[in-house]
Backbone bond lengths (Angstrom), bond angles and torsions (degrees), N, CA, C in turn:
res aa  C-N    CA-C-N  psi(-1)  N-CA   C-N-CA  omega(-1)  CA-C   N-CA-C  phi
1 M - - - 1.471 - - 1.486 112.16 -
2 Y 1.308 118.60 -45.93 1.448 122.02 -177.31 1.534 108.89 -66.01
3 E 1.344 115.79 -42.91 1.430 120.22 -179.03 1.507 111.54 -59.59
4 T 1.359 116.36 -41.78 1.421 120.81 178.02 1.497 111.61 -63.87
5 K 1.312 114.12 -47.24 1.518 118.96 178.77 1.526 109.21 -61.60
6 S 1.333 117.32 -38.31 1.482 121.90 -179.96 1.551 109.41 -64.96
7 S 1.306 118.30 -44.95 1.459 121.17 -179.99 1.540 110.70 -65.59
8 Q 1.404 115.21 -36.49 1.468 117.41 175.95 1.487 112.44 -61.80
9 Q 1.400 116.30 -42.16 1.421 119.55 179.72 1.512 112.86 -63.68
10 D 1.360 115.87 -34.75 1.459 121.16 175.13 1.532 110.79 -58.65
11 K 1.326 113.21 -46.43 1.490 118.99 -179.82 1.475 110.55 -63.02
12 V 1.326 119.23 -43.21 1.448 124.32 -178.81 1.575 107.69 -66.21
13 A 1.348 118.77 -36.42 1.435 121.05 175.52 1.583 110.39 -58.41
14 Y 1.303 115.56 -45.84 1.436 117.34 178.71 1.531 113.40 -66.58
15 I 1.320 115.74 -33.61 1.459 119.75 174.90 1.513 110.99 -64.92
16 A 1.322 115.06 -38.61 1.494 118.22 175.62 1.508 112.39 -62.65
17 Y 1.312 118.17 -38.87 1.444 121.36 179.92 1.523 109.18 -67.96
18 A 1.313 118.51 -39.27 1.505 122.27 176.73 1.509 109.67 -63.67
19 A 1.343 116.97 -44.53 1.441 118.66 179.10 1.522 112.31 -61.84
20 A 1.327 115.97 -40.38 1.489 120.20 178.96 1.468 111.84 -60.40
21 I 1.364 116.24 -39.05 1.451 118.61 -179.44 1.532 110.79 -66.95
22 L 1.373 114.62 -43.01 1.478 118.05 179.16 1.537 110.27 -65.30
23 F 1.342 117.75 -40.94 1.457 117.90 176.64 1.524 111.87 -61.43
24 A 1.288 117.79 -42.25 1.485 119.94 177.91 1.483 111.82 -59.00
25 I 1.330 115.47 -46.39 1.515 120.26 178.43 1.556 109.10 -60.10
26 H 1.285 116.58 -47.34 1.467 121.32 -176.80 1.505 111.62 -65.49
27 L 1.324 116.21 -44.65 1.490 118.61 -178.51 1.500 112.44 -63.26
28 V 1.312 117.73 -28.73 1.442 121.90 176.53 1.533 109.97 -64.65
29 T 1.333 117.39 -34.66 1.435 118.43 179.08 1.548 113.41 -66.69
30 Y 1.323 117.26 -20.16 1.447 118.66 175.93 1.533 115.10 -65.62
31 L 1.351 114.97 -19.38 1.432 121.31 177.08 1.531 113.13 -82.21
32 I 1.312 116.66 -9.08 1.446 121.22 -177.70 1.568 106.78 -115.45
33 P 1.326 114.52 104.57 1.509 117.42 -173.16 1.577 114.07 -57.15
34 A 1.272 119.13 -36.58 1.414 122.46 179.58 1.553 111.22 -62.06
35 L 1.314 116.06 -34.46 1.458 119.49 176.17 1.535 112.01 -83.27
36 R 1.335 116.06 -42.54 1.470 122.70 -176.01 1.531 109.75 -60.26
37 N 1.300 119.48 -39.53 1.456 124.69 -176.59 1.515 115.15 -101.76
38 A 1.318 115.69 15.37 1.481 119.43 -178.98 1.494 111.38 -64.40
39 T 1.323 116.13 134.08 1.428 123.43 177.41 1.557 105.23 -131.89
40 T 1.293 116.48 172.13 1.458 119.11 177.08 1.531 112.26 -66.40
41 G 1.345 115.47 -20.05 1.493 118.92 173.42 1.486 113.54 -73.86
42 S 1.343 117.27 -28.48 1.485 116.01 -178.19 1.495 111.63 -99.57
43 S 1.360 119.57 -34.72 1.468 121.66 176.81 1.523 107.55 -164.16
44 V 1.343 115.63 104.22 1.456 121.53 -179.52 1.502 112.39 -56.28
45 V 1.351 115.81 -48.68 1.427 118.92 -176.32 1.561 113.26 -63.22
46 V 1.310 115.00 -46.29 1.486 117.47 179.26 1.493 110.76 -65.37
47 A 1.291 119.39 -42.46 1.470 122.41 179.35 1.520 109.92 -60.97
48 E 1.306 117.67 -45.02 1.459 120.92 179.92 1.515 112.15 -64.82
49 L 1.329 118.02 -44.80 1.442 121.38 177.46 1.530 112.75 -61.82
50 L 1.323 117.54 -41.61 1.449 119.66 -179.96 1.513 109.85 -68.16
51 A 1.290 118.82 -38.69 1.468 120.75 177.16 1.522 112.59 -64.18
52 L 1.375 115.66 -40.89 1.431 118.07 177.47 1.547 112.41 -64.73
53 L 1.343 114.54 -40.02 1.454 119.66 178.61 1.502 111.02 -63.94
54 A 1.388 117.26 -42.45 1.475 121.17 179.75 1.532 111.39 -66.70
55 V 1.278 116.53 -41.56 1.505 117.94 177.93 1.484 111.41 -65.78
56 A 1.314 116.45 -43.30 1.468 120.08 -179.84 1.550 112.42 -61.30
57 E 1.286 116.77 -49.03 1.476 118.82 179.10 1.486 113.62 -58.67
58 H 1.339 117.90 -39.78 1.465 119.91 178.81 1.507 110.26 -74.40
59 A 1.315 119.46 -42.13 1.481 122.02 -179.23 1.521 109.60 -59.27
60 L 1.307 120.00 -37.46 1.429 121.36 -178.79 1.540 112.85 -64.30
61 L 1.382 114.98 -23.51 1.469 117.58 -176.29 1.551 112.51 -80.12
62 F 1.340 121.56 -11.62 1.428 119.17 -179.23 1.535 111.63 -56.86
63 P 1.353 121.02 -50.49 1.473 117.49 179.63 1.567 113.18 -68.97
64 V 1.342 115.76 -25.06 1.448 119.31 177.09 1.579 110.70 -66.09
65 I 1.328 114.76 -43.45 1.439 120.69 177.93 1.567 108.46 -60.80
66 A 1.295 116.11 -45.84 1.464 119.19 177.81 1.504 114.32 -59.47
67 A 1.318 119.16 -35.68 1.478 124.42 -173.95 1.522 114.67 -86.16
68 L 1.324 117.49 -31.86 1.471 118.72 -179.86 1.470 114.37 -74.07
69 P 1.334 117.67 147.03 1.470 119.03 -175.27 1.516 113.82 -72.89
70 A 1.305 117.83 124.36 1.438 124.16 179.44 1.523 107.89 -169.36
71 P 1.316 118.20 151.08 1.466 120.42 171.46 1.512 111.85 -56.28
72 R 1.311 115.62 153.37 1.507 119.06 -177.41 1.546 109.44 -58.53
73 W 1.303 117.97 -40.72 1.442 118.96 -178.37 1.542 112.68 -61.36
74 A 1.362 115.48 -35.46 1.444 120.06 179.41 1.497 109.44 -70.65
75 K 1.344 118.73 -38.06 1.471 121.46 176.55 1.573 109.31 -59.98
76 Y 1.317 115.08 -40.94 1.439 117.52 179.63 1.580 109.81 -63.39
77 A 1.284 117.68 -34.64 1.441 120.63 174.89 1.526 110.46 -63.92
78 G 1.315 115.99 -41.41 1.489 119.25 177.13 1.527 112.45 -63.30
79 Y 1.338 116.80 -42.49 1.427 119.41 175.92 1.564 113.07 -62.09
80 G 1.328 112.50 -40.52 1.481 118.85 178.56 1.523 110.21 -59.78
81 W 1.358 116.61 -43.19 1.453 119.83 176.83 1.479 112.38 -58.49
82 L 1.306 116.88 -45.17 1.465 119.66 -179.98 1.510 111.86 -60.98
83 V 1.288 116.48 -44.80 1.486 121.54 -179.47 1.532 109.84 -61.24
84 I 1.344 114.84 -47.53 1.468 118.39 -177.84 1.526 111.04 -64.11
85 D 1.346 115.23 -44.16 1.462 117.15 -178.87 1.538 110.77 -63.62
86 I 1.330 116.71 -42.88 1.478 119.46 178.61 1.540 108.99 -61.04
87 A 1.339 115.98 -47.50 1.452 117.78 176.17 1.495 116.50 -54.69
88 T 1.355 115.65 -43.06 1.456 118.73 -176.82 1.526 110.54 -72.35
89 D 1.312 117.57 -29.50 1.472 119.79 176.24 1.520 110.41 -67.89
90 I 1.336 116.83 -37.06 1.441 121.28 177.67 1.565 108.99 -71.27
91 M 1.338 115.72 -36.36 1.460 119.59 176.42 1.489 110.18 -59.57
92 Q 1.355 115.69 -46.82 1.489 120.97 -179.50 1.555 109.49 -60.10
93 L 1.317 115.17 -44.32 1.491 119.85 -179.00 1.560 109.50 -60.60
94 N 1.293 117.00 -35.46 1.447 120.62 -174.05 1.515 114.02 -93.71
95 G 1.387 116.95 13.01 1.429 119.24 171.95 1.538 116.77 87.02
96 A 1.335 119.54 15.70 1.434 121.76 176.67 1.531 108.78 -63.34
97 P 1.321 118.90 149.49 1.453 119.58 178.21 1.509 110.89 -60.42
98 Q 1.332 114.96 138.40 1.480 120.21 -176.92 1.530 111.69 -56.98
99 A 1.317 118.63 -41.09 1.485 118.54 178.84 1.513 112.53 -60.39
100 T 1.310 117.23 -30.68 1.504 120.95 -179.26 1.473 110.64 -73.71
101 Y 1.367 118.25 -54.34 1.463 118.33 -175.02 1.534 111.68 -72.30
102 L 1.298 119.12 -32.22 1.490 120.10 179.04 1.602 109.20 -71.68
103 S 1.303 118.66 -39.57 1.467 118.49 177.40 1.501 109.86 -61.63
104 M 1.291 117.98 -41.86 1.449 121.35 -179.31 1.523 110.44 -67.83
105 R 1.341 118.06 -37.51 1.465 122.20 177.62 1.517 110.09 -63.15
106 Y 1.292 115.85 -43.56 1.491 118.24 -177.88 1.535 108.36 -66.07
107 G 1.268 119.72 -34.13 1.442 122.34 173.82 1.528 111.13 -59.82
108 G 1.302 113.34 -42.49 1.493 119.80 177.78 1.498 111.87 -66.88
109 H 1.336 119.52 -27.18 1.415 121.93 -179.45 1.551 111.19 -70.26
110 I 1.379 116.39 -20.41 1.455 119.37 174.76 1.560 107.52 -67.02
111 S 1.339 116.71 -41.93 1.423 122.75 175.00 1.523 112.41 -59.99
112 A 1.304 114.14 -42.99 1.493 119.66 174.95 1.483 111.88 -60.11
113 A 1.336 116.66 -44.99 1.469 119.75 179.84 1.494 112.56 -62.03
114 I 1.335 115.62 -39.23 1.514 119.42 178.04 1.545 109.37 -63.34
115 W 1.292 118.25 -48.59 1.488 120.95 179.52 1.496 110.38 -61.41
116 I 1.347 118.49 -50.12 1.414 121.85 -173.60 1.579 109.21 -64.00
117 A 1.324 118.21 -41.77 1.435 121.44 178.40 1.520 110.84 -64.51
118 S 1.324 117.89 -40.46 1.466 120.09 178.70 1.498 114.12 -64.77
119 V 1.358 116.25 -44.61 1.463 120.07 175.72 1.560 109.34 -61.44
120 S 1.280 115.23 -47.29 1.482 119.21 -175.35 1.584 109.30 -62.91
121 W 1.237 118.15 -35.50 1.504 120.97 -179.02 1.546 107.81 -67.78
122 E 1.322 118.08 -29.85 1.462 121.18 179.93 1.564 112.87 -79.20
123 T 1.302 116.12 -12.17 1.486 121.65 -177.28 1.521 106.97 -108.66
124 K 1.347 114.72 -169.69 1.442 118.93 177.52 1.529 109.31 -146.86
125 G 1.321 116.13 178.10 1.417 119.68 177.98 1.539 113.49 70.96
126 A 1.344 113.67 -146.42 1.425 120.89 -176.58 1.525 113.36 -62.61
127 M 1.342 116.47 -36.64 1.453 118.50 177.55 1.495 113.73 -59.82
128 R 1.317 116.33 -38.50 1.477 120.62 179.13 1.500 111.12 -67.95
129 I 1.335 114.83 -51.12 1.487 119.46 -178.02 1.536 113.04 -60.97
130 I 1.323 114.15 -49.96 1.470 119.21 -179.23 1.515 111.36 -63.24
131 G 1.280 116.67 -40.54 1.463 123.81 -178.88 1.518 112.40 -64.68
132 L 1.342 114.29 -42.56 1.493 117.10 179.70 1.486 110.57 -70.09
133 L 1.363 118.64 -37.53 1.466 121.28 175.18 1.519 110.70 -63.92
134 L 1.303 115.83 -45.13 1.490 120.52 -179.93 1.548 109.22 -61.86
135 A 1.312 120.87 -45.52 1.440 122.38 -178.53 1.568 110.45 -63.47
136 L 1.331 113.91 -40.36 1.445 117.98 178.49 1.614 110.26 -65.48
137 D 1.246 115.55 -41.36 1.514 120.11 -178.88 1.546 107.51 -62.50
138 L 1.323 117.15 -49.87 1.508 121.00 -178.23 1.510 110.33 -61.06
139 A 1.338 117.29 -43.65 1.503 119.55 -177.01 1.511 110.36 -67.81
140 I 1.320 117.69 -47.66 1.495 120.02 -178.13 1.508 109.61 -61.45
141 Y 1.329 118.25 -45.59 1.480 117.08 -179.56 1.486 112.95 -63.55
142 S 1.321 118.91 -35.28 1.456 120.27 -177.64 1.498 110.52 -62.19
143 F 1.306 120.01 -25.91 1.498 123.17 -179.01 1.526 113.39 -90.29
144 I 1.312 114.98 -16.59 1.459 115.86 -178.07 1.556 114.24 -125.67
145 A 1.321 116.83 12.25 1.449 122.16 -177.16 1.545 113.26 -57.35
146 F 1.332 118.13 -24.36 1.447 123.65 -177.79 1.597 111.74 -67.93
147 A 1.326 113.84 -24.85 1.518 118.05 -173.05 1.522 107.97 -78.51
148 P 1.312 116.25 147.79 1.476 122.42 178.93 1.506 108.73 -61.73
149 L 1.338 116.55 143.23 1.435 126.58 172.00 1.521 114.26 65.28
150 T 1.339 120.03 7.09 1.452 120.24 179.34 1.533 112.94 -75.33
151 F 1.332 118.14 -8.53 1.436 120.01 176.24 1.521 111.25 -56.60
152 I 1.356 116.75 -25.79 1.411 122.49 178.34 1.544 111.89 -56.45
153 I 1.325 116.27 -34.45 1.464 121.83 177.19 1.518 111.41 -62.12
154 L 1.315 116.94 -35.18 1.458 122.27 -175.44 1.549 111.51 -81.52
155 L 1.294 120.51 -15.56 1.441 123.28 -179.81 1.516 115.53 -50.98
156 P 1.352 117.87 -42.48 1.484 116.25 -179.96 1.528 113.43 -59.95
157 S 1.332 116.02 -29.44 1.462 117.65 178.29 1.533 115.31 -65.15
158 L 1.334 114.18 -17.68 1.498 118.94 175.19 1.499 111.89 -60.24
159 V 1.374 114.51 -32.71 1.466 121.65 179.68 1.537 110.07 -99.93
160 L 1.310 115.54 -41.00 1.492 118.67 -176.15 1.508 114.81 -62.96
161 L 1.327 118.94 -40.74 1.436 120.96 -174.72 1.588 110.28 -66.37
162 P 1.330 121.14 -53.15 1.451 117.73 179.57 1.521 109.87 -64.23
163 L 1.342 119.76 -38.86 1.436 119.71 177.61 1.512 112.89 -57.68
164 W 1.344 115.87 -46.60 1.466 121.15 -179.43 1.517 112.26 -62.63
165 I 1.337 115.46 -35.84 1.468 116.96 178.83 1.543 111.34 -70.95
166 V 1.306 116.31 -35.28 1.470 120.67 174.34 1.523 108.81 -63.50
167 L 1.303 118.67 -44.89 1.447 122.13 176.04 1.554 111.17 -60.63
168 G 1.287 117.44 -36.10 1.458 120.90 174.20 1.555 111.71 -63.19
169 G 1.329 116.19 -42.65 1.479 119.09 176.00 1.520 110.30 -63.35
170 R 1.317 117.40 -41.40 1.475 121.01 178.64 1.539 111.18 -63.82
171 F 1.312 115.18 -38.92 1.453 121.02 177.11 1.561 109.65 -59.21
172 L 1.305 114.42 -47.55 1.481 120.91 178.59 1.536 112.51 -61.33
173 A 1.342 114.95 -45.27 1.450 119.96 179.73 1.576 111.65 -61.59
174 R 1.336 113.93 -43.52 1.490 119.44 179.49 1.522 111.85 -64.21
175 T 1.353 114.68 -40.93 1.454 120.53 179.02 1.552 109.06 -63.15
176 S 1.311 117.30 -39.78 1.456 122.86 177.75 1.549 109.37 -65.44
177 E 1.289 117.57 -43.24 1.511 120.07 176.06 1.467 112.23 -59.55
178 Q 1.335 117.07 -43.25 1.485 121.47 -179.40 1.528 110.34 -62.82
179 R 1.341 117.88 -40.35 1.440 120.82 179.61 1.541 110.47 -65.34
180 L 1.282 119.00 -37.51 1.478 123.24 177.52 1.544 109.75 -67.59
181 D 1.289 116.58 -41.32 1.447 118.53 175.24 1.528 114.17 -62.33
182 E 1.339 115.99 -39.48 1.485 120.77 177.25 1.523 109.22 -65.45
183 L 1.314 117.77 -40.69 1.467 120.95 178.79 1.539 112.01 -62.66
184 Q 1.325 114.12 -43.06 1.467 118.82 176.29 1.498 113.20 -64.14
185 L 1.308 118.81 -37.70 1.420 122.54 176.61 1.510 110.58 -65.98
186 E 1.323 116.11 -45.58 1.476 119.27 178.08 1.543 111.63 -59.73
187 G 1.393 114.44 -42.78 1.460 119.57 177.15 1.474 112.85 -61.82
188 N 1.320 119.79 -38.66 1.478 123.18 179.81 1.501 109.28 -68.88
189 Q 1.351 119.22 -38.67 1.469 123.18 179.51 1.499 111.44 -66.75
190 V 1.347 117.80 -36.78 1.469 122.65 175.64 1.516 110.21 -65.52
191 S 1.357 116.29 -43.28 1.456 120.96 -178.84 1.529 109.02 -63.19
192 E 1.322 117.19 -41.47 1.483 120.69 -177.24 1.497 110.84 -65.83
193 K 1.303 118.80 -35.17 1.480 122.52 179.96 1.506 112.59 -72.94
194 S 1.380 116.92 -23.67 1.450 120.25 -176.73 1.517 112.33 -80.06
């Protein structure tokens, strides 16, 4: 049972790393207005590729949310964030007004902040510090995004989010290694008693 759970956590750790890479690639596109604001009216290919990237990065996080330590209610907040972000990316692809899909996305970021802060609080070290900063950054920006030049406040999240997801993968991989070590120790103790 533990070995199976351990190997599952290893797989989820790799999924977290893949999600972090996709988030890093996607977040870079926010710095390029032609990519950030792409719609099927401006460039069908770019809009489709960005939507696929956005859906993929979020979809990969479902098992990561399930595996990282957090209260059940916080995991639900994380799942809610994923659903809202996926929906708003599809809204953007299909030509919804920018004010509509962005307002909805920022509301979803409150759910993200709740989940990230909850997971971070359950961990320690860099994952806790970076996660709490990231959650604070997302939450603050969601409430002031309407003001001119406030996008500057969100810039740290371009680095913090992928980094925090990588740290989440590392956390899962280390937890998996610890379980294997415990199993080996138990096995050795049983062998010594025999």
